[in-house]
C-alpha positions in Angstrom: 15.2 -0.5 -7.5 13.3 0.4 -4.4 10.8 -2.1 -2.9 7.3 -0.7 -2.3 6.3 0.1 1.3 6.8 2.6 4.0 10.3 4.3 4.7 11.8 6.4 7.6 13.7 9.3 6.2 16.5 10.9 8.1 18.3 14.0 6.7 21.1 16.2 8.0 22.9 19.3 6.9 26.0 20.9 7.9 27.6 24.4 7.1 30.5 26.6 8.2 28.3 29.6 7.6 25.7 30.9 10.2 23.0 29.3 8.4 21.9 27.3 5.2 18.8 26.1 3.5 18.1 22.5 2.3 15.2 20.8 0.7 14.9 17.4 -1.2 12.2 15.5 -2.9 11.8 11.8 -4.3 10.9 11.5 -7.9 9.9 8.4 -9.9 12.1 7.6 -12.8 9.3 5.7 -14.5 6.6 8.6 -13.8 4.1 5.5 -13.6 2.6 6.7 -11.3 4.1 10.0 -10.9 5.6 10.1 -7.3 6.8 13.2 -5.9 7.3 13.1 -2.2 9.2 15.5 0.2 12.2 14.1 2.1 12.5 16.9 4.5 14.5 20.1 4.8 14.4 23.7 6.1 16.9 26.0 7.5 19.9 25.0 9.3 21.3 27.3 11.9 24.5 27.1 14.1 26.4 24.7 11.8 24.2 21.6 12.0 20.6 20.6 11.7 18.6 17.3 11.1 15.2 16.0 10.8 13.0 13.0 10.1 9.9 12.2 8.3 8.1 9.1 7.1 7.1 8.1 3.5 4.1 5.9 3.3 2.8 3.6 0.5 5.9 4.2 -1.8 5.3 2.1 -4.9 8.1 -0.3 -6.0 10.2 1.3 -8.7 13.2 3.4 -9.6 13.7 6.8 -8.1 16.0 9.7 -7.9 16.4 12.6 -5.4 16.3 16.2 -6.4 18.0 18.4 -3.7 18.5 22.1 -3.4 21.0 22.9 -0.7 23.6 25.5 0.4 24.8 22.9 2.9 26.7 19.6 2.9 23.9 17.2 3.3 23.0 13.5 3.8 19.7 11.6 3.3 19.1 8.1 4.4 15.9 6.1 3.6 15.2 2.9 5.6 12.5 0.5 5.0 10.0 0.2 8.0 9.7 -3.2 9.1 
């Protein structure tokens, strides 16, 4: 269960290849309301890459992440105070 509000999102990707691609989105389990928010991504060059974004007004509820990646990756969501 995620509390409603704003969240800072930090992502990182690592690869032993010259480059890789990464993208992720946040989806509501309940689909009420349907929530689909990007969590960041892009191309990672030189072995490592990272980025940050902010999610605003996320409704309280249950969520899952859909990620497409050719990298090893992590995503961290931190509630904003």
